TINU-968508 format. One record per residue (C-alpha): residue in one letter; chain; residue number from 0; z, x, y negated. Coordinates in nm, 4 decimals. Example, Ala and Ser with C-alpha at 12.3 -4.5 7.8 and 13.67 -1.06 7.14 Angstrom:
% TINU-968508
- residu  chaine  num  c3  c1  c2
- a  A  0  0.7800  1.2300  0.4500
- s  A  1  0.7140  1.3670  0.1060
//
This chain:
% TINU-968508
- residu  chaine  num  c3  c1  c2
- x  A  0  -0.0648  -3.3276  2.1200
- x  A  1  -0.4053  -3.2160  2.1611
- x  A  2  -0.5411  -2.8480  2.2700
- x  A  3  -0.7362  -2.8474  1.9400
- x  A  4  -0.4585  -2.9195  1.7134
- x  A  5  -0.3722  -2.5440  1.7358
- x  A  6  -0.6751  -2.4486  1.4479
- x  A  7  -0.7433  -2.0556  1.5043
- x  A  8  -0.8925  -1.8327  1.2453
- x  A  9  -0.9155  -1.4308  1.2257
- x  A  10  -0.9348  -1.4620  0.8478
- x  A  11  -0.5639  -1.3754  0.7166
- x  A  12  -0.6513  -1.5016  0.3539
- x  A  13  -0.7505  -1.8422  0.5113
- x  A  14  -0.4784  -1.8282  0.7044
- x  A  15  -0.2172  -1.7961  0.4276
- x  A  16  -0.3827  -2.0108  0.2273
- x  A  17  -0.3537  -2.2982  0.5140
- x  A  18  -0.0210  -2.1891  0.6677
- x  A  19  0.1462  -1.9829  0.3948
- x  A  20  0.3716  -2.2634  0.2204
- x  A  21  0.4683  -2.3502  0.5802
- x  A  22  0.6035  -2.0062  0.6432
- x  A  23  0.7687  -1.9721  0.3055
- x  A  24  0.9490  -2.2793  0.3839
- x  A  25  1.1988  -2.0926  0.5778
- x  A  26  1.1136  -1.7541  0.4724
- x  A  27  1.4645  -1.6112  0.6295
- x  A  28  1.3615  -1.6868  0.9855
- x  A  29  1.0163  -1.6040  0.9199
- x  A  30  1.0459  -1.3010  0.7552
- x  A  31  0.8943  -1.0922  1.0319
- x  A  32  0.5743  -1.2723  1.0282
- x  A  33  0.5678  -1.2691  0.6272
- x  A  34  0.5750  -0.9026  0.6552
- x  A  35  0.3529  -0.8533  0.9040
- x  A  36  0.1266  -1.0585  0.7133
- x  A  37  0.1570  -0.8944  0.3992
- x  A  38  0.1240  -0.5393  0.5451
- x  A  39  -0.1936  -0.6504  0.7166
- x  A  40  -0.3248  -0.7600  0.3662
- x  A  41  -0.2471  -0.4539  0.1794
- x  A  42  -0.3686  -0.2035  0.4347
- x  A  43  -0.6551  -0.4150  0.6224
- x  A  44  -0.6890  -0.5249  1.0073
- x  A  45  -0.8569  -0.1329  1.0676
- x  A  46  -0.4972  -0.0057  1.0033
- x  A  47  -0.3731  -0.1689  1.3326
- x  A  48  -0.6544  -0.0717  1.5578
- x  A  49  -1.0311  -0.2130  1.6067
- x  A  50  -0.9510  -0.5711  1.7155
- x  A  51  -0.9887  -0.8739  1.5056
- x  A  52  -0.6725  -1.0130  1.4365
- x  A  53  -0.5870  -1.3719  1.5551
- x  A  54  -0.4015  -1.6364  1.3875
- x  A  55  -0.3177  -2.0112  1.4445
- x  A  56  -0.1618  -2.3051  1.2504
- x  A  57  -0.0622  -2.6249  1.4280
- x  A  58  -0.1386  -2.8881  1.2164
- x  A  59  0.0027  -3.3002  1.2913
- x  A  60  -0.0018  -3.5899  1.0433
- x  A  61  -0.1783  -3.3731  0.7884
- x  A  62  0.0919  -3.0830  0.7675
- x  A  63  0.1502  -2.7666  0.9474
- x  A  64  0.4085  -2.7786  1.1936
- x  A  65  0.4097  -2.4289  1.3848
- x  A  66  0.1956  -2.1094  1.3402
- x  A  67  0.1435  -1.7615  1.5003
- x  A  68  -0.0152  -1.4308  1.4877
- x  A  69  -0.1157  -1.1830  1.6807
- x  A  70  -0.2587  -0.8220  1.4904
- x  A  71  -0.4869  -0.5826  1.6907
- x  A  72  -0.3091  -0.4198  1.9916
- x  A  73  -0.0024  -0.6211  1.9729
- x  A  74  0.1562  -0.9273  2.1178
- x  A  75  0.1751  -1.3103  2.0205
- x  A  76  0.4551  -1.4133  1.7381
- x  A  77  0.4770  -1.7703  1.7082
- x  A  78  0.7243  -1.9501  1.4691
- x  A  79  0.9711  -2.1454  1.6538
- x  A  80  0.7802  -2.4074  1.9070
- x  A  81  0.8888  -2.7043  2.1074
- x  A  82  0.8151  -2.6966  2.4943
- x  A  83  0.5028  -2.9005  2.4152
- x  A  84  0.3874  -2.7112  2.1626
- x  A  85  0.4026  -2.3759  2.3661
- x  A  86  0.2344  -2.5425  2.6508
- x  A  87  -0.0260  -2.6438  2.4338
- x  A  88  -0.0892  -2.3092  2.2830
- x  A  89  -0.0981  -2.0951  2.6231
- x  A  90  -0.3724  -2.3773  2.7261
- x  A  91  -0.5722  -2.2959  2.4228
- x  A  92  -0.5384  -1.9292  2.4311
- x  A  93  -0.5646  -1.9084  2.8133
- x  A  94  -0.8826  -2.1008  2.8158
- x  A  95  -1.0126  -1.8967  2.5415
- x  A  96  -0.9747  -1.5787  2.7459
- x  A  97  -0.6916  -1.4138  2.5667
- x  A  98  -0.4781  -1.1329  2.7091
- x  A  99  -0.1362  -1.0635  2.5782
- x  A  100  0.0899  -0.7684  2.6488
- x  A  101  0.4128  -0.9497  2.5196
- x  A  102  0.5279  -1.2609  2.3486
- x  A  103  0.7936  -1.2217  2.0096
- x  A  104  0.9707  -1.5130  1.9243
- x  A  105  1.2889  -1.6995  1.8787
- x  A  106  1.4694  -1.7115  2.2203
- x  A  107  1.3777  -2.0827  2.3310
- x  A  108  1.0335  -2.0430  2.2071
- x  A  109  0.9574  -1.6799  2.4000
- x  A  110  1.1098  -1.8500  2.7242
- x  A  111  0.8828  -2.1550  2.6986
- x  A  112  0.5859  -1.9708  2.5856
- x  A  113  0.6488  -1.7309  2.8810
- x  A  114  0.6975  -1.9899  3.1212
- x  A  115  0.3449  -2.1585  3.0254
- x  A  116  0.1807  -1.8538  3.0132
- x  A  117  0.2703  -1.7688  3.3873
- x  A  118  0.2017  -2.0712  3.4977
- x  A  119  -0.1745  -2.0626  3.3476
- x  A  120  -0.2737  -1.7341  3.3715
- x  A  121  -0.0408  -1.5688  3.6688
- x  A  122  0.0792  -1.3316  3.4336
- x  A  123  0.4286  -1.2307  3.5445
- x  A  124  0.7215  -1.2314  3.2115
- x  A  125  0.9931  -0.9842  3.2027
- x  A  126  1.2135  -0.9773  2.9571
- x  A  127  1.2246  -0.6309  2.7295
- x  A  128  1.4747  -0.7123  2.4539
- x  A  129  1.7019  -0.9883  2.3121
- x  A  130  1.7420  -0.9546  1.9357
- x  A  131  1.9491  -1.1294  1.6857
- x  A  132  1.8981  -1.2162  1.3359
- x  A  133  2.1534  -1.2384  1.0833
- x  A  134  2.1838  -1.3278  0.7130
- x  A  135  2.4376  -1.1934  0.4441
- x  A  136  2.6962  -1.4292  0.3261
- x  A  137  2.9784  -1.2792  0.1264
- x  A  138  2.9200  -0.9116  0.1223
- x  A  139  3.2189  -0.7461  0.2408
- x  A  140  3.2615  -0.3362  0.1632
- x  A  141  3.4375  -0.1657  0.4547
- x  A  142  3.8020  -0.0279  0.4063
- x  A  143  3.8118  0.2651  0.3859
- x  A  144  3.4737  0.3358  0.2270
- x  A  145  3.3943  0.6913  0.3776
- x  A  146  3.4037  0.9688  0.1140
- x  A  147  3.0711  1.0110  -0.0496
- x  A  148  2.7964  0.8137  -0.1802
- x  A  149  2.4556  0.6466  -0.2153
- x  A  150  2.1274  0.7907  -0.3132
- x  A  151  1.8363  0.6804  -0.3312
- x  A  152  1.5675  0.8601  -0.0969
- x  A  153  1.3169  1.0612  -0.3000
- x  A  154  1.0066  1.2347  -0.2058
- x  A  155  1.1661  1.5806  -0.1588
- x  A  156  1.3378  1.3871  0.1290
- x  A  157  1.0498  1.2974  0.3131
- x  A  158  1.0743  1.5706  0.5986
- x  A  159  1.4264  1.4417  0.6760
- x  A  160  1.3383  1.0857  0.6404
- x  A  161  1.0144  1.1026  0.8935
- x  A  162  1.2406  1.2857  1.1319
- x  A  163  1.5280  1.0032  1.1096
- x  A  164  1.2506  0.7489  1.1300
- x  A  165  1.1110  0.8989  1.4707
- x  A  166  1.4494  0.9210  1.5955
- x  A  167  1.5543  0.5596  1.5390
- x  A  168  1.2474  0.4517  1.6952
- x  A  169  1.3195  0.6457  1.9782
- x  A  170  1.6879  0.5413  1.9828
- x  A  171  1.5463  0.1681  2.0068
- x  A  172  1.2706  0.1994  2.2481
- x  A  173  0.9866  0.1368  2.0015
- x  A  174  0.6511  0.2797  2.1308
- x  A  175  0.5251  0.4124  1.8140
- x  A  176  0.4538  0.7816  1.6945
- x  A  177  0.6454  0.8695  1.3741
- x  A  178  0.5535  1.2089  1.1995
- x  A  179  0.3882  1.3459  0.8800
- x  A  180  0.0451  1.2474  0.9839
- x  A  181  0.0977  0.9359  1.1338
- x  A  182  0.3893  0.8004  0.8395
- x  A  183  0.1350  0.6060  0.5910
- x  A  184  -0.0054  0.4084  0.9245
- x  A  185  0.3555  0.3018  1.0556
- x  A  186  0.5691  -0.0083  0.9750
- x  A  187  0.8313  0.2514  0.8232
- x  A  188  0.6073  0.3733  0.5246
- x  A  189  0.6349  0.0733  0.3093
- x  A  190  1.0304  0.0369  0.2496
- x  A  191  1.2548  0.1714  -0.0069
- x  A  192  1.5043  0.4053  0.1388
- x  A  193  1.8823  0.4973  0.0794
- x  A  194  2.1132  0.7694  0.1855
- x  A  195  2.4843  0.7740  0.2379
- x  A  196  2.5471  1.1570  0.1619
- x  A  197  2.9274  1.3467  0.2141
- x  A  198  3.0506  1.4951  -0.1169
- x  A  199  2.8854  1.8049  -0.0767
- x  A  200  2.5246  1.6478  -0.0798
- x  A  201  2.4621  1.6195  0.2882
- x  A  202  2.2920  1.3128  0.3926
- x  A  203  2.4686  1.1648  0.7067
- x  A  204  2.3115  0.8002  0.7474
- x  A  205  2.0021  0.6218  0.5955
- x  A  206  1.9144  0.2392  0.5404
- x  A  207  1.5763  0.0770  0.4770
- x  A  208  1.4893  -0.2285  0.3050
- x  A  209  1.1246  -0.3914  0.3180
- x  A  210  0.9643  -0.5194  -0.0029
- x  A  211  1.1014  -0.8570  -0.1182
- x  A  212  0.8807  -1.1073  0.0169
- x  A  213  0.9325  -1.5147  -0.0606
- x  A  214  1.2809  -1.4303  -0.2097
- x  A  215  1.3992  -1.2516  0.1332
- x  A  216  1.4832  -0.8666  0.1713
- x  A  217  1.4758  -0.7473  0.5389
- x  A  218  1.7493  -0.4509  0.5907
- x  A  219  1.5760  -0.2253  0.8388
- x  A  220  1.6233  0.0242  0.9984
- x  A  221  1.9747  0.1640  0.9700
- x  A  222  2.0518  0.4943  1.1440
- x  A  223  2.3061  0.7346  1.1959
- x  A  224  2.2409  1.0582  1.4131
- x  A  225  2.4560  1.0210  1.7159
- x  A  226  2.7029  1.3066  1.6300
- x  A  227  2.7893  1.1456  1.2912
- x  A  228  2.8525  0.7900  1.4235
- x  A  229  3.1891  0.6131  1.3776
- x  A  230  3.2710  0.7323  1.0838
- x  A  231  3.1946  0.4322  0.8295
- x  A  232  2.8700  0.5781  0.7132
- x  A  233  2.6246  0.2975  0.8505
- x  A  234  2.8352  0.0389  0.6921
- x  A  235  2.8510  0.1933  0.3729
- x  A  236  2.5278  0.2601  0.3408
- x  A  237  2.4262  -0.0810  0.4751
- x  A  238  2.6561  -0.2298  0.1635
- x  A  239  2.4496  -0.0099  -0.1032
- x  A  240  2.1062  -0.1432  0.0151
- x  A  241  2.2218  -0.5025  0.0693
- x  A  242  2.4257  -0.5126  -0.2638
- x  A  243  2.1038  -0.3485  -0.4238
- x  A  244  1.8683  -0.6278  -0.2835
- x  A  245  2.1450  -0.8920  -0.4192
- x  A  246  2.1078  -0.7322  -0.7511
- x  A  247  1.7324  -0.7453  -0.7379
- x  A  248  1.7242  -1.1198  -0.7011
- x  A  249  1.7020  -1.1574  -0.3218
- x  A  250  1.8124  -1.5232  -0.2408
- x  A  251  1.8528  -1.4177  0.1377
- x  A  252  1.9359  -1.0731  0.2825
- x  A  253  1.8650  -1.0507  0.6559
- x  A  254  1.8554  -0.7878  0.9285
- x  A  255  1.7873  -0.8002  1.3089
- x  A  256  2.0294  -0.6246  1.5830
- x  A  257  2.0138  -0.5711  1.9676
- x  A  258  2.1964  -0.8537  2.0858
- x  A  259  2.2932  -0.6314  2.3851
- x  A  260  2.4835  -0.3704  2.1243
- x  A  261  2.8524  -0.5011  2.0546
- x  A  262  2.9224  -0.2178  1.8140
- x  A  263  2.6251  -0.2694  1.5472
- x  A  264  2.6663  -0.6585  1.6124
- x  A  265  3.0395  -0.6407  1.5028
- x  A  266  2.9871  -0.4126  1.1885
- x  A  267  2.7479  -0.6307  1.0512
- x  A  268  2.9571  -0.9400  1.0547
- x  A  269  3.2628  -0.7385  0.9286
- x  A  270  2.9927  -0.6911  0.6047
- x  A  271  2.9283  -1.0364  0.5744
- x  A  272  2.6210  -1.0926  0.7974
- x  A  273  2.6438  -1.4070  0.9867
- x  A  274  2.3867  -1.4679  1.3097
- x  A  275  2.1238  -1.7274  1.2770
- x  A  276  1.8876  -1.7404  1.5399
- x  A  277  1.8300  -1.5450  1.8571
- x  A  278  1.5270  -1.3694  1.9458
- x  A  279  1.3432  -1.2318  2.2743
- x  A  280  1.0411  -1.0021  2.3273
- x  A  281  0.9003  -1.0778  2.6558
- x  A  282  0.6458  -0.8605  2.8446
- x  A  283  0.3617  -0.9816  3.0355
- x  A  284  0.2483  -0.7848  3.3619
- x  A  285  -0.1251  -0.8868  3.4462
- x  A  286  -0.1470  -0.9955  3.8104
- x  A  287  -0.5455  -0.9316  3.8294
- x  A  288  -0.8402  -0.7645  3.6823
//
C-alpha cells in the first residue's frame, strides 16, 4: 500500500461522487459519517468554521476500501481501517502537516490510528469516551408502559426543547453551546423530536431522530431530566420514535450509547436493540509548538 493510495479532497461533492457508494454499502455502520456529510452539504462548510474540510478515500483495485472526513474544527472520523491502512493514513496526514485534536472511530481503528499518530507526531493519545453502536431487531415495548402518551414536538415547545438539548449535551460532556441563538447551527437542529407526556400533558422525556439516510434512521438524543428518571419514560419515548422510524420505511434503526453506562445499555437491549460495534473517541495532546 502506497501513501498516495489515500486520495484527498476538500470538495464534499467530489468525495461523495467517488466514495458515496462505499459509505452507503454499510449505512448502519457509516451512519455518523453519512449524517455529518449530509449536514455539511445542506449548511455549507462555513457552518463548521473557517477552515476547509478534508475528505479522503483509500483506493485499491479500482474500488474504495475505506474513507475518512475531517470537518472544520473537528477531529478525524475514519471508517473501519486495518492497522496497515491506519498507519499509511497517519503517515499521509503527518507528512502534510495536519494537526488533529482527536480521532473518533470504531474501537480497533481508533486504537490503531492513535498508535500510528503518536509514533509519527509525538501527540499523546487519551481515551475520552467509549461508545456502543446498537441496531434495532425486534422492537419490544416496556412492560408496564408508563401512564401518558407520545406527542410530536412543535414550534410552541421550542424553549423547552432547546433547554433539554442543552442539558443532554452537558450530561454527555459535549463541548457545545445550545441556546436559542446557537440552535440553528447545532447538530440538534435538523432532527424530529417526540415528547413523552404524563396524562395531564406535562412533558417528562424526549427522543430525537435524524432524517433518514440510505434507509437508516439514527435515534438521538434520548433525554429525561434527572429528577424524572427510573420511571420508564425514556423506554416509552424511545419505542415511540423507533416505531415511527420503521413505519416511515427505515430498513435500519440505530443508536449510540455510552459503553460505561450499564443502565442505558440494558434499557435499549430490553427494547430490542443489539450491539453491533464498539466506538472510541481518542484525544491527542500535542507535545510541541
